[in-house]
C-alpha positions in Angstrom: 18.7 -36.1 19.7 14.9 -35.4 18.8 14.1 -33.8 15.5 12.8 -30.3 16.1 9.5 -29.8 14.8 10.4 -27.3 12.2 12.3 -30.2 10.6 9.1 -32.6 10.7 7.2 -30.0 8.7 7.7 -29.1 4.9 9.0 -25.7 3.4 6.4 -23.2 2.9 5.2 -23.9 -0.7 5.4 -19.9 -1.4 8.7 -19.9 -0.2 10.0 -23.1 -2.5 8.1 -21.7 -5.4 10.0 -18.5 -5.2 13.2 -20.4 -5.4 11.9 -22.2 -8.7 12.1 -18.7 -10.1 15.8 -18.0 -9.3 17.9 -17.4 -12.5 15.2 -17.6 -14.7 14.6 -14.7 -17.0 11.3 -13.7 -18.8 11.0 -11.8 -21.8 8.9 -8.5 -22.3 6.6 -10.2 -25.0 5.8 -13.3 -22.5 6.1 -11.8 -19.0 5.9 -14.2 -15.9 2.0 -15.2 -14.9 2.4 -15.5 -11.2 -0.5 -17.7 -10.1 1.2 -19.0 -7.0 0.3 -16.2 -3.9 -3.4 -15.7 -3.1 -3.0 -12.3 -1.9 -3.5 -8.8 -3.5 -0.3 -7.0 -5.0 -1.8 -3.8 -5.1 -1.3 -1.0 -2.2 -4.5 0.0 -0.1 -6.3 2.7 -1.7 -5.2 6.3 -1.3 -7.7 7.4 1.0 -6.9 4.5 3.5 -3.2 5.2 3.0 -3.8 9.0 4.1 -5.4 7.5 7.3 -2.4 5.3 7.9 -0.1 8.3 7.4 -2.1 10.6 9.7 -1.9 7.9 12.4 1.9 7.6 12.1 2.4 11.3 12.2 -0.1 12.4 14.9 -1.7 9.6 16.8 0.9 8.5 19.8 -0.9 4.9 20.4 -0.1 4.0 16.9 3.6 3.4 18.0 3.0 1.8 21.5 1.7 -1.6 23.0 -1.7 -2.0 22.9 -4.4 -4.4 24.1 -3.5 -8.0 23.5 -6.6 -8.8 21.9 -6.7 -5.6 19.9 -8.0 -2.1 19.7 -11.6 -1.5 21.0 -12.7 0.6 18.3 -12.0 -2.5 15.7 -13.3 -4.8 17.8 -16.5 -3.0 18.1 -16.5 -2.4 14.3 -15.8 -6.0 13.3 -18.5 -7.1 16.0 -20.9 -5.0 14.3 -20.3 -5.9 10.7 -20.5 -9.5 11.3 -23.7 -9.0 13.3 -25.2 -7.1 10.5 -24.0 -9.1 7.7 -25.1 -12.7 9.3 -28.1 -11.3 11.0 -26.7 -12.6 14.5 -25.5 -11.4 17.7 -21.7 -10.6 18.0 -20.4 -8.7 20.6 -17.1 -6.9 21.0 -16.1 -9.5 24.1 -16.3 -12.1 21.3 -13.7 -10.8 18.9 -9.8 -11.0 19.5 -7.7 -9.3 16.9 -4.6 -11.2 15.6 -1.5 -10.5 13.7 -2.9 -12.1 10.6 -5.4 -15.0 10.1 -2.4 -17.7 10.1 -1.4 -16.6 13.6 -5.3 -16.7 14.5 -5.3 -20.1 13.6 -2.2 -21.2 15.4 -3.3 -19.0 18.5 -6.7 -21.2 18.4 -5.0 -24.7 17.9 -2.9 -23.5 20.9 -5.8 -23.0 23.1 -7.5 -26.3 22.3 -4.6 -28.9 21.6 -2.2 -31.0 23.4 0.9 -33.0 22.0 -0.8 -35.6 20.4 -4.2 -34.5 20.0 -6.1 -34.5 16.6 -7.5 -32.0 14.3 -9.7 -33.3 11.0 -8.7 -31.1 8.1 -10.7 -31.6 4.5 -7.7 -32.4 1.5 -6.8 -30.7 -0.4 -5.9 -28.4 2.8 -4.5 -25.0 3.1 -0.6 -25.7 3.6 -0.4 -23.3 6.5 -2.9 -25.0 8.6 -0.9 -28.2 8.4 2.2 -26.5 9.1 0.6 -25.1 12.5 -0.3 -28.2 13.3 2.8 -30.1 13.0 4.7 -27.2 14.8 2.3 -27.6 17.3 2.8 -31.4 17.7 -0.8 -31.9 16.6 -1.9 -34.9 14.1 -3.9 -33.5 11.0 -6.3 -36.0 10.1 -7.0 -35.9 6.4 -10.7 -35.8 5.2 -10.6 -36.0 1.2 -13.2 -34.0 -0.3 -15.9 -35.6 -2.6 -18.2 -34.5 -5.2 -17.8 -30.8 -5.9 -14.7 -30.6 -3.6 -17.0 -30.7 -0.6 -16.1 -32.7 2.7 -18.5 -35.3 3.7 -20.0 -34.8 7.0 -20.5 -38.7 7.5 -16.9 -39.3 6.3 -15.9 -36.7 8.9 -17.7 -38.5 12.1 -16.0 -41.9 11.3 -12.5 -40.0 11.6 -13.3 -38.7 15.2 -11.3 -40.5 18.1 -11.1 -39.3 21.9 -7.9 -37.3 20.4 -10.1 -35.0 17.9 -10.4 -31.7 19.5 -11.7 -29.9 16.4 -12.5 -29.7 12.4 -11.6 -27.1 10.3 -13.5 -25.8 7.3 -12.7 -23.0 4.9 -15.2 -21.0 3.0 -14.7 -19.8 0.4 -12.1 -22.7 -0.2 -8.3 -22.3 -0.3 -7.2 -24.2 -2.2 -10.1 -25.1 -4.2 -12.1 -22.0 -4.4 -15.9 -23.4 -3.8 -18.3 -21.9 -1.5 -19.5 -24.6 1.0 -23.3 -24.7 0.9 -24.9 -23.2 4.0 -26.6 -26.7 5.1 -23.2 -28.3 4.8 -21.6 -25.7 7.5 -24.5 -26.3 9.6 -24.2 -30.1 9.6 -20.6 -29.5 10.4 -21.6 -27.3 13.4 -23.9 -29.7 14.6 -21.4 -32.5 14.4 -19.0 -30.5 16.3 -21.7 -29.8 19.1 -22.6 -33.4 19.4 -19.0 -34.7 20.2 -18.2 -31.2 22.0 -15.6 -30.1 19.3 -14.6 -26.8 18.2 -15.4 -26.1 14.6 -12.9 -23.7 13.4 -14.5 -22.1 10.0 -12.0 -19.9 8.3 -13.8 -17.3 6.1 -10.5 -15.1 5.0 -12.1 -14.8 1.7 -15.7 -14.2 2.8 -15.8 -10.9 1.2 -15.5 -12.5 -2.2 -18.2 -15.0 -2.0 -20.7 -15.1 -5.4 -23.5 -15.2 -2.8 -25.5 -12.3 -1.6 -26.2 -12.1 2.3 -25.2 -14.4 4.8 -23.6 -17.5 4.0 -24.7 -19.5 6.8 -26.7 -19.1 10.0 -24.4 -20.1 12.7 -24.2 -16.7 14.4 -28.2 -16.9 14.9 -27.7 -19.9 16.8 -28.1 -19.6 20.8 -24.6 -20.3 22.3 -22.8 -20.5 19.1 -19.7 -19.3 20.7 -19.5 -22.5 22.6 -18.2 -24.6 19.5 -17.6 -21.9 16.7 -14.0 -20.4 16.1 -14.6 -18.0 13.0 -11.4 -16.8 11.6 -10.8 -13.7 9.4 -8.3 -11.6 7.5 -8.4 -8.0 6.6 -5.6 -8.7 4.2 -7.7 -9.5 1.7 -10.6 -7.0 1.8 -8.3 -3.9 2.1 -5.1 -4.5 0.7 -3.4 -4.9 4.3 -0.8 -7.7 3.8 2.0 -6.4 4.9 0.4 -5.0 8.0 -1.0 -8.5 9.1 -4.4 -7.8 10.8 -6.5 -10.8 11.6 -9.3 -11.7 13.7 -11.0 -14.6 16.0 -14.7 -14.5 17.0 -15.7 -17.0 19.5 -16.7 -17.1 23.3 -15.1 -15.3 25.6 -13.7 -17.9 27.7 -12.0 -19.2 24.6 -10.5 -15.8 24.0 -9.0 -15.8 27.4 -6.9 -18.9 26.5 -6.4 -17.6 23.2 -5.0 -14.4 24.9 -2.1 -16.2 26.8 -0.8 -17.2 23.3 -1.1 -13.8 21.6 0.8 -12.0 24.4 3.7 -14.2 24.2 4.1 -14.1 20.5 3.5 -10.6 19.6 2.0 -8.7 22.5 -0.3 -6.9 20.4 -1.1 -6.6 16.8 -0.1 -4.0 14.6 -1.5 -0.7 15.7 -1.4 1.2 12.4 -2.9 -2.2 10.7 -5.8 -2.0 13.2 -6.6 1.8 12.8 -6.6 0.9 8.8 -8.8 -2.0 9.3 -11.3 0.1 11.5 -11.3 2.9 9.1 -11.9 0.3 6.4 -14.9 -1.4 8.0 -16.4 2.2 8.7 -15.7 4.0 5.2 -14.7 1.3 2.3 -17.9 -0.7 1.9 -18.6 0.6 -1.8 -14.9 0.2 -2.6 -14.9 -3.1 -1.2 -18.0 -3.9 -3.5 -15.9 -2.8 -6.4 -13.4 -5.3 -5.5 -15.7 -8.1 -5.0 -17.1 -7.6 -8.5 -13.7 -7.3 -9.9 -12.6 -10.8 -8.5 -16.3 -12.2 -9.7 -15.3 -11.0 -12.9 -12.4 -13.0 -12.8 -13.8 -16.0 -11.6 -16.4 -15.7 -14.6 -13.3 -15.6 -16.8 -12.1 -18.8 -15.4 -15.5 -20.6 -15.8 -16.3 -19.0 -19.1 -13.0 -19.4 -20.9 -12.0 -22.9 -19.6 -13.6 -24.9 -22.4 -10.1 -24.3 -24.2 -8.5 -26.3 -21.9 -11.0 -28.9 -21.3 -10.9 -29.8 -24.9 -7.4 -30.8 -24.3 -8.3 -33.0 -21.1 -7.9 -30.4 -18.2 -10.7 -30.4 -15.7 -12.1 -27.6 -13.6 -12.6 -28.8 -10.3 -13.6 -25.7 -8.6 -13.7 -22.2 -8.6 -14.5 -19.2 -6.4 -12.8 -16.2 -4.4 -9.2 -16.4 -5.8 -9.0 -19.7 -6.7 -9.4 -22.1 -9.5 -8.5 -25.8 -8.8 -7.8 -27.9 -11.7 -6.8 -31.5 -12.9 -4.1 -31.6 -15.4 -4.4 -34.5 -18.3 -0.5 -35.4 -18.6 1.2 -38.7 -17.1 4.0 -36.7 -15.4 3.4 -35.4 -11.8 2.2 -31.8 -11.1 5.5 -31.5 -9.1 7.5 -32.0 -12.3 5.2 -30.0 -14.5 5.0 -27.0 -12.2 8.9 -26.7 -13.0 8.7 -27.2 -16.6 5.7 -24.6 -16.7 8.1 -21.9 -15.6 10.4 -22.5 -18.7 8.3 -23.7 -21.4 5.3 -21.0 -20.6 6.4 -18.2 -18.3 3.7 -19.7 -15.6 4.0 -20.2 -11.9 1.1 -22.6 -10.5 1.7 -24.4 -7.2 0.8 -28.4 -7.6 -1.8 -30.1 -6.0 1.2 -32.1 -3.9 1.6 -28.9 -1.8 -2.0 -29.3 -0.8 -2.6 -32.9 0.0 -0.6 -35.7 2.2 2.2 -37.4 0.8 0.1 -40.8 0.4 -2.6 -39.1 -1.6 -2.2 -39.7 -5.5 -4.7 -36.9 -6.2 -2.2 -33.8 -5.8 -0.1 -35.1 -8.4 -2.9 -34.8 -10.9 -3.6 -31.3 -9.5 -2.9 -27.6 -9.6 -4.2 -24.4 -7.9 -4.6 -21.5 -9.8 -4.8 -18.1 -7.7 -5.8 -15.2 -9.8 -5.7 -12.5 -7.3 -3.3 -10.5 -9.6 -4.5 -11.9 -13.1 -7.1 -9.9 -14.6 -9.4 -11.2 -17.3 -7.1 -10.7 -20.1 -4.2 -12.1 -18.1 -6.5 -15.4 -17.4 -7.2 -15.5 -21.3 -3.4 -15.5 -21.8 -2.9 -18.0 -19.6 -5.4 -20.4 -20.7 -3.7 -20.0 -24.5 -0.2 -20.7 -23.2 -1.6 -23.8 -21.4 -3.8 -24.9 -24.3 -0.7 -24.6 -27.0 1.6 -26.5 -24.4 2.8 -30.0 -24.5 5.3 -31.1 -21.6 8.4 -32.9 -21.9 8.3 -36.7 -21.8 7.7 -38.6 -18.3 
């Protein structure tokens, strides 16, 4: 009997790392520093929760099936927001609302790929992208990053075959944190256009980009919707992780195919989550600016305080948005060290092996630090614990 696709992919690193904590206790003097998941743990602001409560109590549509591609009000609001931010031309007909950005990616792949097709993923990759490809029967073609943790467009072109259907970029990047330069994103778009491929551009963390203004000019290009598929999540911007609201922005003909996938999986996104996201776009820009400033302050704490680890052989490979990506100096693999860290230091970080192919040795040297839920003082505490740590033998 054939092996089911769920058995051919790996377990979710988030789920797996939570298992490592089972039966482990932490003292009040040294609580667990959980740097494993890139999601805000705080609840939405009170004003937004009030809007959601009012919708639950008084808006009948909040409890019924809705349009597969999302509520008109949210599609209009997001199209307007993107057009303004990127100084481009995005229409509501370009926007589809999904049950989170992970579903947006899975729906996109379903609309582009057949069994055995290929998608180019820069490595280190976002593990759920790799899992989604495995579950769809699509081959992930690794594209190892180079200097500055950036993918190379010439290298990418050499990996294109007759089976290639798309290339994926994430900026700001998960897991590395780096923000891809405008010119790099545009050269990948030009490459996709030249080979009639889709460029899947995941900008889940765009609200926490260090750069002011538009990070690229793709939405200003004529016929951008022929090759670009932009993915977004409201979870990070408005703390709506549990309500699962994401988005796809692309051509109307692509959305027509994507709609078939969405209709068979969730029928429609969460109505209350969509109501919240719409209100957030229209009313929480100042609040979101404060959230961005806090995340940028944590990034600064990572970069400014890293010297204490650098003196002990650690390397900061990338930082930005919710992440820092680091290289450790020890002979042991990151897999082994990750479990030691829990017991020795009260620190949970994901090893680089969870973001790289099994035959890529770089993952064993690396960790992702997700600092969305650790403030500057927590980051300083993390560095103190790591600097004082000597792991057990090989």
